[in-house]
C-alpha positions, 0 to 999 in steps of 0.5 A: 734091744732084748732087756736082760733077765734079772737074777737077783735072789731076792726078786726071784721066788725060790721054792725049796724044801727050806724055803717052803719050811721057813715060810711054813714056820713064819706063818705057822708062828704068825697064826698061833701068836694071834690065837695064843694072844687072844688068850693072853699068852705067848705061843712059846708057853704052850709046850709048857702048858702041855707038858706041865698038864702031863707031868704035875710037880715036875721041876724047871730042870726036867721040864727044861730037858723035856722041852729041850731048852735051857733052864734059864729059858724056862725060868723067864717063861716059868716066871711069866706063867706065874705072874698071869696065875697059870702055874704055881711053884712049890716046895717038894714035900721031900726035899724042900731044897727042890721047887716042884711046878703046877698048873693052877686052875686058870692055867688048866683052863688055858691048857685046855683051851690051847689045846682045842685050838692046836687040834682046829688047827691041825685040822685045817692044816692037814685037810685034803691029806689022807691018813697015810699021806699025814703019816708020811708028812710026819715021818719026813718032818721027823727026818727033817728035824733029826737032820737039822741037828747036824747043822752047825750053828757056826760056819768054818770051811771044814764044816762046809766041806763036811756037809758037802761030803755028806751031801754026795 
């Protein structure tokens, strides 16, 4: 008697591009979370530290625009960074209604440490790839990110039909 092959999707390993991107994202976040936690920060705060390090004195709204996230999300992160003495919020000298963000000395130190960690991670991840392969990968990832912007956040019959049409 022949046994039936199981077709349950949870038991199959489906190595599509989407699957690999999800796995890559999860694995990367797990590693960076552990590394950032070692320094007492959340990995989501790293981009804020990087941008603030390059743009001393920007407003929360400008920071949100550069990150492509909601100002309310930035506010929460800034409060946490202020609580940990990594960021200082000061009134703008020209417009007292506007607050400007600056990295503290401790924040500059953490930014430098995390920059070193990110550089090390990049070296590990790209090990065995030629320069042209890395450039090609970066190009592909940029295209994927651009394409993902078209993915609807809510599904309806019309959005599925549109996706099917665009796939053809």
